[in-house]
C-alpha positions in Angstrom: 2.2 -0.4 -18.4 -0.3 -2.0 -21.1 2.1 -4.8 -22.1 2.8 -5.6 -18.5 -0.7 -6.0 -17.8 -1.5 -8.1 -20.8 1.6 -10.1 -20.3 0.7 -10.8 -16.6 -2.8 -11.7 -17.6 -1.5 -14.2 -20.4 1.1 -15.6 -18.1 -1.4 -16.3 -15.3 -3.7 -18.3 -17.7 -0.7 -20.3 -19.1 0.5 -21.1 -15.5 -2.8 -21.8 -13.7 -4.9 -23.0 -16.6 -7.7 -20.4 -16.2 -8.2 -16.7 -16.6 -7.7 -14.4 -13.5 -10.7 -12.8 -11.8 -8.9 -9.5 -11.8 -5.8 -7.5 -12.0 -4.3 -5.1 -9.4 -1.5 -2.8 -9.4 0.7 -0.7 -7.0 3.7 1.7 -7.6 7.0 1.7 -6.4 8.0 5.0 -4.6 10.7 7.6 -4.4 11.3 9.5 -1.3 11.7 13.1 -2.0 13.1 13.9 1.5 12.8 12.1 5.1 15.2 9.1 5.4 15.1 6.9 8.4 12.7 9.2 10.1 9.6 6.9 9.4 10.9 4.2 12.2 11.5 7.1 14.6 8.0 8.2 14.3 8.9 11.2 12.4 7.9 12.9 9.1 8.4 11.8 5.5 7.5 13.2 1.9 7.6 10.2 -0.5 5.7 10.0 -3.8 4.4 7.1 -5.7 6.2 6.7 -9.2 5.0 5.5 -12.6 6.7 2.1 -12.2 4.4 -0.6 -11.0 4.0 -4.1 -9.7 0.9 -6.0 -11.0 -0.8 -8.9 -9.5 -3.4 -11.0 -11.4 -5.5 -13.0 -9.1 -8.0 -15.8 -9.2 -10.0 -17.4 -6.3 -10.0 -21.1 -5.5 -12.7 -23.4 -4.3 -10.3 -24.9 -1.5 -8.0 -23.5 0.9 -4.8 -23.5 -1.0 -2.7 -20.5 -2.0 -0.5 -20.5 -5.0 1.9 -17.8 -6.0 4.1 -17.4 -9.1 6.2 -14.5 -10.4 8.0 -13.4 -13.4 11.3 -13.2 -11.3 11.0 -16.9 -10.0 10.8 -20.2 -11.7 8.8 -21.8 -9.1 5.2 -21.7 -8.1 5.0 -21.9 -4.4 1.8 -23.8 -2.7 0.5 -23.4 0.8 -2.4 -24.0 2.7 -4.0 -21.2 4.2 -4.3 -22.9 7.6 -0.4 -23.4 7.7 0.4 -19.8 6.7 2.4 -17.8 9.0 5.9 -16.5 9.6 7.4 -19.9 10.4 6.3 -21.3 7.3 7.1 -18.7 4.7 10.4 -17.5 3.4 12.2 -16.5 0.1 10.5 -14.2 -2.4 7.1 -15.7 -1.8 7.2 -14.2 1.8 6.2 -10.8 0.3 2.9 -11.7 -1.1 2.0 -14.5 1.2 2.9 -12.5 4.1 0.4 -10.0 3.2 -2.2 -12.7 3.4 -1.1 -13.6 6.8 -0.9 -10.1 8.1 -4.4 -9.3 7.0 -5.4 -11.8 9.5 -3.5 -10.1 12.2 -5.5 -7.0 11.5 -8.9 -8.8 11.8 -9.5 -10.9 8.7 -10.9 -14.3 9.4 -8.5 -16.4 7.6 -10.5 -19.6 8.4 -13.5 -18.3 6.5 -11.9 -17.2 3.1 -11.2 -19.2 -0.2 -7.8 -19.9 -1.3 -6.1 -18.1 -4.3 -3.9 -18.4 -7.3 -1.6 -15.0 -7.8 0.9 -14.0 -10.5 3.3 -11.2 -9.7 5.0 -9.0 -12.3 6.9 -5.7 -12.1 8.8 -2.8 -13.7 9.9 -1.4 -10.5 13.7 -2.2 -10.3 14.6 -4.6 -7.5 17.3 -3.6 -5.1 17.3 0.3 -6.3 15.9 1.8 -3.3 12.5 2.5 -5.1 10.6 0.0 -2.7 9.8 -2.8 -5.2 8.8 -4.8 -2.0 6.0 -2.3 -0.9 4.8 -2.5 -4.5 4.2 -6.3 -4.3 2.7 -5.7 -0.8 0.3 -2.9 -2.0 -0.9 -4.8 -5.0 -1.5 -8.1 -3.1 -3.2 -6.4 0.0 -5.6 -4.4 -2.4 -6.4 -7.5 -4.3 -7.1 -9.7 -1.3 -9.1 -7.0 0.4 -11.2 -6.7 -2.7 -11.8 -10.4 -3.3 -12.1 -11.4 0.3 -14.4 -8.3 0.8 -12.5 -7.4 3.9 -13.4 -3.6 3.6 -10.1 -2.4 5.1 -9.2 1.1 4.2 -5.8 2.0 2.4 -4.1 3.2 5.8 -4.9 -0.1 7.2 -3.6 -2.0 4.2 -0.4 0.0 4.6 0.2 -1.3 8.1 -0.7 -4.6 6.9 2.3 -4.6 4.4 4.4 -3.2 7.0 3.7 -5.8 9.5 4.3 -8.5 6.7 7.8 -7.0 5.9 8.7 -6.5 9.6 7.7 -10.1 10.8 7.6 -12.4 7.8 10.4 -10.9 5.8 12.3 -9.7 8.8 13.0 -6.3 7.5 12.7 -3.6 10.2 11.0 -1.0 7.9 8.6 1.9 8.9 5.4 2.4 7.1 6.4 5.0 4.8 6.8 2.9 1.6 3.5 0.9 1.9 1.8 4.5 2.7 3.2 6.0 -0.4 2.4 3.1 -2.8 -1.1 3.1 -1.6 -2.0 6.7 -1.0 0.0 8.4 -3.9 -1.5 10.9 -6.3 -0.7 12.5 -9.7 2.2 15.2 -9.4 1.9 15.0 -5.6 3.8 13.8 -2.5 2.3 12.0 0.5 3.4 14.1 3.6 3.1 11.6 6.4 3.3 11.8 10.1 4.7 8.3 11.0 3.3 8.6 14.6 -0.2 9.7 14.0 -0.4 8.0 10.5 -2.1 11.1 9.4 -1.3 11.7 5.6 -1.5 15.0 3.5 -1.3 15.1 -0.1 1.3 18.0 -1.1 1.2 19.1 -4.7 4.6 19.1 -6.2 4.1 21.4 -9.3 6.9 19.6 -11.1 5.1 19.9 -14.5 4.1 23.7 -14.0 7.9 24.4 -13.2 9.5 22.5 -15.9 11.2 19.9 -13.6 12.1 16.3 -13.9 12.8 13.8 -11.2 16.1 11.9 -12.4 16.7 8.4 -10.9 20.2 7.4 -10.7 20.3 3.5 -10.1 23.8 2.9 -9.1 23.5 -0.8 -9.5 24.8 -1.2 -5.9 22.1 -3.7 -4.4 21.0 -3.1 -0.9 18.9 -5.3 1.5 16.8 -4.1 4.3 17.0 -7.3 6.1 20.6 -7.2 6.5 23.0 -5.6 8.9 23.5 -1.9 8.3 20.0 -0.8 8.3 19.0 -2.7 11.3 22.3 -1.3 13.1 21.2 2.3 12.2 17.7 1.3 13.8 19.2 0.0 17.0 21.5 3.3 17.4 18.3 5.5 17.1 16.7 3.3 19.7 19.5 3.6 21.9 19.7 7.3 21.4 16.0 7.8 22.4 16.5 5.7 25.5 19.7 7.5 26.5 17.6 10.8 26.0 14.7 9.6 28.1 12.0 10.0 25.2 9.7 7.5 23.6 11.3 8.1 20.2 13.6 10.5 18.2 10.4 12.1 17.1 10.4 14.0 20.6 13.9 15.5 20.2 14.2 19.0 18.4 17.1 20.8 16.7 17.2 22.9 20.1 17.8 19.7 22.1 21.0 18.6 20.0 23.4 20.5 22.1 22.1 18.5 25.3 22.4 15.3 23.2 25.9 15.8 22.3 26.8 15.8 26.2 24.7 12.7 26.8 25.8 10.4 23.8 28.7 8.9 22.3 29.8 10.4 19.0 28.5 7.8 16.7 25.1 7.8 18.4 25.0 11.4 18.6 25.5 11.7 14.7 22.9 9.3 14.1 20.5 11.0 16.2 21.5 14.4 14.7 20.5 13.0 11.2 17.1 12.0 12.2 16.4 15.3 14.1 17.6 17.5 11.3 15.9 15.4 8.6 12.4 15.7 10.5 13.1 19.4 10.3 14.1 19.3 6.7 10.9 17.5 5.7 8.8 20.1 7.4 10.9 22.9 5.7 10.5 21.3 2.4 6.6 21.1 2.8 6.6 24.6 3.7 8.6 25.8 0.9 6.7 23.9 -1.6 3.7 25.7 -0.5 5.2 29.0 -0.5 7.8 29.0 -3.2 7.3 25.8 -5.3 9.6 23.0 -6.2 12.5 25.1 -7.5 13.2 26.5 -4.1 13.8 22.9 -2.3 17.2 22.2 -3.8 19.4 23.0 -0.8 17.1 21.0 1.5 17.8 18.1 -0.8 21.5 18.7 -0.9 21.6 19.0 3.1 19.7 15.8 3.2 22.4 13.8 1.4 25.5 15.4 3.3 23.5 14.3 6.5 23.2 10.8 5.3 26.6 10.8 4.0 28.4 12.4 7.1 26.1 11.6 10.1 24.2 8.4 9.4 27.0 7.1 7.1 24.8 5.1 4.8 25.9 6.3 1.5 28.5 4.7 -0.7 31.0 6.1 -3.3 28.6 5.4 -6.3 25.9 7.6 -4.5 28.1 10.4 -3.7 29.4 10.5 -7.4 25.9 10.5 -8.5 24.8 13.4 -6.4 28.0 15.4 -7.0 27.7 14.8 -10.8 24.2 15.8 -11.0 24.6 18.9 -9.0 27.6 19.9 -11.3 25.4 19.6 -14.3 22.5 21.4 -13.7 20.4 19.7 -11.0 18.8 22.1 -8.5 19.3 19.7 -5.8 20.1 15.8 -5.4 20.4 13.1 -2.6 20.5 9.4 -2.2 17.1 8.0 -1.6 16.1 4.8 0.3 17.7 2.9 2.9 21.1 3.2 1.8 24.2 1.1 1.3 23.5 1.2 -2.4 20.4 1.8 -4.3 19.6 5.0 -5.9 20.0 8.7 -6.0 17.6 11.3 -7.1 18.0 14.6 -8.9 15.7 17.4 -9.4 16.5 18.6 -12.8 15.2 21.2 -15.1 13.7 19.4 -18.4 16.4 21.1 -20.6 19.2 19.9 -18.5 18.2 16.1 -18.2 20.1 15.1 -21.3 23.2 16.7 -20.1 23.0 15.1 -16.5 22.7 11.8 -18.2 25.8 12.2 -20.3 27.7 13.4 -17.5 26.8 10.7 -15.3 27.7 8.0 -17.7 31.1 9.6 -18.2 31.7 10.0 -14.5 30.8 6.5 -13.5 33.0 5.1 -16.3 35.9 7.5 -15.3 35.6 6.1 -11.8 35.7 2.4 -13.0 32.1 2.0 -11.7 29.4 -0.1 -13.6 27.2 2.0 -15.6 24.2 3.3 -13.8 20.6 2.9 -14.9 19.2 6.5 -15.6 15.7 7.3 -16.1 12.9 9.7 -15.1 9.9 9.3 -12.9 6.6 10.9 -12.7 4.9 11.2 -9.3 1.7 9.1 -9.9 -1.4 7.6 -8.5 -1.4 4.7 -5.9 -2.5 1.3 -6.0 -5.5 0.5 -7.9 -7.6 -2.2 -9.5 -6.7 -2.4 -13.1 -9.6 -4.5 -14.4 
């Protein structure tokens, strides 16, 4: 992380010809459990990870916003008076969309100066670890500070979500941004996506001798394309057919009635969300009562539900989960929006190397590309670095 910070500050000076006023960072996230429940006003349990996006920013004395990135050759420039969903696109829509969305939450964009910003990251893109929310969190915190807006972190999470929904066109919930902004060390964020109430839940992984292994399959996914939006539409259709505001209002006990009312596909989509909400609540209770060694079956059940009912897994994810389970993982599941990305496995520290070797062998045997394997630590959320 030190090199990432220093490299970004040096690159800012080289590209923009001056030193940055400051450096901010925000983490990616792993969702321990609670997939596709967020936009159904349900419960999620993500945690921030020790892979971060950094944003070096310097204010200007005019109304121009310029944004550059380590993952794009161009510097995009726009007048703040022209900023909006119709004028933004491509990768720069993520940081510049945040500036627009701050105005939607009450910031007077006609009264703030322009800025130069440079973004770099070690959060893998397309791996289901929310590289987009890390960008949004770092930029939102930076602009909130330098423009002296005074928004709290829950508001900044909503700003990031608005930007992603409207500017980027990805119909995501608020989970990713909340985890990136609210995370704490060795803890998860228990988020009620209806009330937006958040509670920090200690995970106790260090004391239990457990690691979170990330298995990046290399199969990229994108929230702004078809499958994710189709699943969201199915959930909304199921809620309408059941006469409720959202699937948050459907309990496990209601599923028998839902089966009678809904077609088979919509029912299975609904069943995933309803049972996943219950699994989040059960995971929080189990962590409090018995600690992390007792949550494995809940993780396993979550993956089966996403594979069979929500149908968002892919063969690489299924192989990752099955291989980890067979080689010492307490529990494993795909994480993120699906259709690619990563799986997570909860693994005793002394079994991590065995899981890594088994995964490399299994992917090679099946003719899949080699997965990227690494561990992550639940870490603190967005912050100013200097």
